[in-house]
C-alpha positions in Angstrom: 0.0 0.0 0.0 1.4 3.4 -1.0 2.1 6.0 1.7 0.1 9.2 1.6 1.9 12.4 0.5 1.3 14.7 3.4 0.5 18.4 2.6 -0.4 21.2 5.1 -2.8 23.5 3.3 -2.0 26.4 5.7 1.3 27.0 3.9 1.8 29.4 1.0 -1.5 30.9 -0.3 -3.4 28.3 1.6 -6.4 26.1 0.8 -7.7 26.4 -2.7 -4.5 26.5 -4.8 -3.0 23.6 -2.9 -6.2 21.5 -3.1 -6.4 22.0 -6.9 -2.8 21.2 -7.7 -2.3 18.4 -5.2 -5.4 16.4 -6.1 -4.9 16.8 -9.8 -1.4 15.4 -9.6 -2.6 12.8 -7.1 -5.0 11.4 -9.7 -2.6 11.8 -12.7 0.2 10.0 -10.9 -2.1 7.6 -8.9 -0.5 8.7 -5.7 -2.6 9.0 -2.5 -2.5 12.3 -0.7 -3.6 13.6 2.7 -4.5 17.3 2.9 -4.7 18.9 6.4 -5.6 22.4 7.7 -7.7 23.1 4.5 -8.3 26.9 4.4 -7.6 26.9 8.1 -6.8 30.6 8.3 -9.9 31.8 6.5 -13.0 33.3 8.1 -15.0 30.2 7.0 -12.5 27.3 7.1 -12.7 24.1 5.2 -14.1 23.0 1.9 -16.4 25.3 0.1 -19.0 24.0 -2.5 -16.7 24.6 -5.5 -13.8 22.7 -3.8 -16.0 19.8 -2.8 -17.6 19.6 -6.2 -14.2 19.3 -7.8 -13.1 16.7 -5.3 -16.1 14.6 -6.0 -15.7 14.9 -9.8 -12.0 13.8 -9.5 -13.1 10.9 -7.3 -15.5 9.8 -10.0 -13.0 10.1 -12.8 -10.4 8.1 -10.8 -12.6 5.7 -8.8 -10.9 7.1 -5.7 -11.4 6.1 -2.1 -12.0 9.3 -0.1 -12.4 10.3 3.5 -13.3 13.9 4.7 -15.1 14.9 1.5 -17.8 17.0 2.9 -18.6 20.8 3.3 -16.3 22.6 5.7 -14.0 19.6 6.1 -10.5 20.7 6.9 -8.9 17.3 6.1 -9.1 15.0 3.1 -7.6 11.5 2.5 -7.7 10.8 -1.3 -6.6 7.5 -2.8 -7.1 7.4 -6.6 -7.1 4.4 -8.9 -7.2 4.2 -12.7 -8.9 7.1 -14.5 -11.7 6.4 -17.1 -13.5 8.5 -19.7 -16.5 10.5 -18.3 -19.5 12.5 -19.3 -20.7 14.3 -16.2 -23.3 16.9 -15.2 -21.8 19.0 -12.4 -23.6 21.6 -10.4 -21.5 23.7 -8.0 -24.8 24.9 -6.4 -23.5 28.4 -5.9 -21.7 31.1 -7.9 -18.5 29.2 -7.3 -16.0 29.6 -10.1 -16.3 27.1 -12.9 -12.8 28.0 -14.0 -11.2 27.0 -10.7 -13.1 23.7 -10.8 -11.7 23.1 -14.3 -8.2 24.1 -13.2 -8.3 21.1 -10.9 -9.6 18.7 -13.6 -7.3 19.9 -16.6 -4.2 17.8 -15.8 -6.4 14.6 -15.5 -8.1 15.5 -18.7 -4.8 15.1 -20.6 -5.3 11.3 -20.5 -9.0 10.9 -21.1 -12.0 11.9 -23.2 -13.9 14.0 -20.7 -17.2 15.9 -21.3 -18.6 18.1 -18.5 -21.7 20.2 -18.3 -21.0 22.5 -15.4 -23.3 25.0 -13.6 -21.9 27.7 -11.5 -20.2 31.1 -11.9 -18.5 32.1 -15.2 -17.2 35.5 -14.0 -16.6 35.8 -10.3 -14.2 37.6 -8.0 -10.7 36.1 -7.3 -11.0 33.6 -10.1 -10.2 33.6 -13.9 -13.2 34.0 -16.2 -14.2 31.4 -18.8 -13.2 34.0 -21.5 -9.6 33.8 -20.0 -9.6 30.0 -20.5 -10.8 30.4 -24.1 -8.5 33.2 -25.2 -5.5 33.1 -23.0 -4.8 29.7 -21.3 -6.2 27.0 -23.7 -4.4 28.3 -26.8 -1.0 28.2 -25.0 -1.8 24.6 -23.8 -2.7 23.6 -27.3 0.9 24.4 -28.3 1.9 21.7 -25.8 -0.6 19.2 -27.4 -3.3 19.6 -24.8 -6.8 19.4 -26.4 -9.2 21.4 -24.2 -12.2 23.5 -25.2 -14.9 25.4 -23.1 -18.2 26.8 -24.5 -20.2 29.3 -22.5 -23.9 28.4 -22.7 -25.0 31.0 -20.2 -23.2 33.6 -18.1 -23.4 33.4 -14.3 -22.5 36.0 -11.7 -22.3 36.2 -7.9 -24.4 35.5 -5.8 -26.8 33.5 -7.8 -24.5 31.8 -10.3 -26.6 29.9 -12.8 -24.0 30.1 -15.5 -23.5 27.0 -17.7 -20.3 25.8 -19.5 -19.6 22.8 -21.6 -16.1 21.5 -21.3 -14.5 18.9 -23.5 -11.1 17.2 -23.7 -9.6 14.6 -26.0 -6.6 12.4 -24.9 -3.4 14.4 -25.6 -0.4 13.1 -27.4 2.0 12.5 -24.4 4.5 13.6 -23.4 3.5 17.2 -23.8 5.7 19.5 -25.8 7.7 22.2 -23.8 6.8 25.8 -24.3 9.0 28.9 -24.6 7.4 32.3 -24.1 10.1 35.0 -23.8 8.9 37.7 -26.3 5.6 39.3 -27.2 6.2 40.5 -30.7 4.2 43.4 -32.1 0.8 44.3 -30.8 -1.9 43.5 -33.4 -5.3 44.2 -31.8 -7.4 44.2 -28.6 -10.3 42.0 -28.0 -13.1 43.0 -25.7 -15.9 40.8 -24.3 -18.4 42.9 -22.3 -21.4 41.1 -20.8 -24.4 42.0 -18.6 -27.4 40.1 -17.3 -30.7 41.4 -15.9 -29.4 44.9 -16.3 -30.0 47.7 -19.0 -28.0 47.1 -22.2 -26.2 50.4 -21.6 -24.2 48.7 -18.9 -22.2 46.3 -21.2 -22.0 49.0 -23.9 -20.5 51.6 -21.4 -18.0 49.1 -20.0 -16.6 48.4 -23.5 -16.7 52.1 -24.6 -14.7 53.2 -21.6 -12.1 50.5 -21.9 -11.7 51.2 -25.6 -11.1 54.9 -25.1 -8.5 54.3 -22.4 -6.5 51.6 -24.3 -6.6 53.3 -27.7 -5.4 56.6 -26.3 -2.3 54.7 -25.1 -1.8 52.1 -27.8 -2.1 52.0 -31.6 -4.0 48.8 -32.4 -7.2 47.5 -33.9 -10.2 46.9 -31.7 -12.6 43.9 -31.8 -15.5 43.8 -29.4 -18.4 41.5 -28.5 -21.1 43.1 -26.4 -23.8 41.0 -24.9 -26.8 42.0 -22.8 -29.4 39.6 -21.5 -31.9 42.0 -19.9 -34.6 39.4 -19.8 -32.7 37.0 -17.5 -33.7 37.1 -13.8 -31.8 34.0 -12.5 -28.5 35.9 -12.4 -27.6 39.6 -12.1 -24.3 41.2 -12.9 -21.8 42.3 -15.5 -18.2 41.7 -16.5 -15.6 42.8 -19.1 -12.7 40.8 -20.3 -9.9 42.4 -22.3 -7.1 40.7 -24.3 -4.1 42.2 -25.9 -3.3 40.1 -28.9 0.4 40.1 -30.0 2.3 38.3 -32.7 3.5 35.7 -30.3 1.1 35.7 -27.3 -2.1 37.0 -25.7 -2.4 38.8 -22.4 -5.6 39.4 -20.5 -7.3 41.2 -17.7 -10.9 41.6 -16.5 -13.2 43.4 -14.1 -16.6 42.7 -12.6 -19.6 44.9 -12.0 -21.2 45.1 -8.5 -24.1 46.9 -6.9 -23.4 50.7 -6.8 -20.4 50.5 -9.1 -20.8 52.5 -12.3 -20.3 50.7 -15.6 -17.7 53.3 -16.6 -15.6 52.4 -13.5 -15.8 48.7 -14.5 -14.4 49.4 -17.9 -11.7 51.7 -16.5 -10.7 49.1 -14.0 -10.2 46.4 -16.6 -8.3 48.7 -18.9 -5.9 49.8 -16.1 -5.3 46.2 -15.1 -4.4 45.3 -18.7 -2.1 48.3 -19.0 -0.3 47.1 -15.8 0.2 43.7 -17.3 1.5 45.3 -20.5 3.9 47.5 -18.7 6.1 44.5 -17.8 6.6 43.7 -21.6 6.3 40.0 -20.7 4.5 37.5 -22.8 2.7 35.7 -19.9 0.3 37.6 -17.7 0.1 37.1 -13.9 -3.1 35.1 -14.0 -1.8 32.6 -16.6 1.6 32.1 -15.1 0.7 29.8 -12.2 -1.7 27.8 -14.4 1.0 26.8 -16.9 3.4 25.4 -14.3 1.9 21.9 -13.9 2.0 21.4 -17.7 5.5 22.7 -18.0 6.7 20.2 -15.3 4.9 17.3 -17.1 6.3 18.1 -20.6 9.4 16.6 -22.1 12.2 19.1 -22.3 12.9 22.6 -21.0 10.1 25.2 -20.8 10.7 28.9 -20.2 8.3 31.7 -19.6 8.7 35.4 -18.9 5.9 36.5 -16.6 4.6 40.0 -15.8 4.5 39.2 -12.1 5.9 36.3 -10.0 2.9 35.8 -7.7 2.5 34.0 -4.4 0.2 31.6 -6.3 3.2 30.8 -8.6 5.5 30.2 -5.6 2.9 28.0 -3.9 2.2 26.0 -7.0 5.9 25.4 -7.6 6.3 24.1 -4.0 3.4 21.6 -4.5 4.5 20.4 -7.9 8.1 19.7 -6.7 6.6 17.5 -3.9 5.0 15.3 -6.5 7.4 15.4 -9.5 11.1 14.9 -9.8 11.8 18.4 -11.2 13.2 21.7 -10.0 12.0 25.1 -11.1 14.4 28.0 -11.6 13.0 31.5 -10.9 14.9 34.6 -12.0 13.2 37.5 -10.3 11.6 38.7 -7.1 8.1 38.1 -5.7 5.5 40.4 -7.2 7.9 41.5 -9.8 8.5 40.5 -13.5 10.4 37.2 -13.6 11.5 34.3 -15.8 10.5 30.8 -14.8 12.0 27.6 -16.3 11.9 23.9 -15.6 13.2 20.7 -17.3 10.0 18.6 -17.5 9.8 15.0 -16.6 8.3 13.8 -19.9 5.1 12.3 -18.3 3.3 9.6 -20.4 
């Protein structure tokens, strides 16, 4: 019987990030893991609905034996077996981030045909949006041979959620190819996705108009926009704007969310200023994408190198967890919360 890999979730950024990376690698490598002190320092400790939903989905995919998989649990024992193809309906039950649930399932989806119909939040605070997966992360992973796609069927905002996403993966050709992102190339155009639900159509229009004005005053580039307003919906209320700077060699993104009492002009301005901050580092990988690439870089065959706009605490935590599971060593040139270069010789996982 294999020994459990022991991980204290109070280290680094705590809970969510460690849970996602550790359980994904546990399933992929068929190594049992014991997670303790899950989100111990938070106001509401333990597993939230989105964490628990992902744990249960992984357990189904890997026929795992589990202990501690219930809401507010601060400890999990997870013993995976062989994975198998799946077609699952998953309901987070809240506005929990669909993107974070998928982040936990992506490494496992390298090996199997997976189809998921997921209900939850498509654009929520402290999480990447589904637009980010579509435009920023998945195209980079496709260069490594990962075959992931996500289709937004309905947008969902905090607190009601009720967003719907269809995710699909095909088995990848393993080992993955390494990636090198060290230059951006020339800026070609900006892409804007401005969305609102159960609000006047002027909300999504104003968000996009403000972001366009701010960005095109500073940069000379074409502008492509998609504006969507679902005034008739009553099952979710909110707005979001996602912005992407599309270069010759890469794409960088940023987003902002509407909230009660926050003018649409401020939402557009916030997203534009976030993107300008990402662009100021002149790095080809934005701060949100950086930590999500690390697992795949470590699994690939050969050396991967990325220049990131900011070396975040999430990056540092993810590196620490990955190195506990895989025989690899990341090299980081740069300081925390500053631009940096991250490289690793991948293990060539098959």
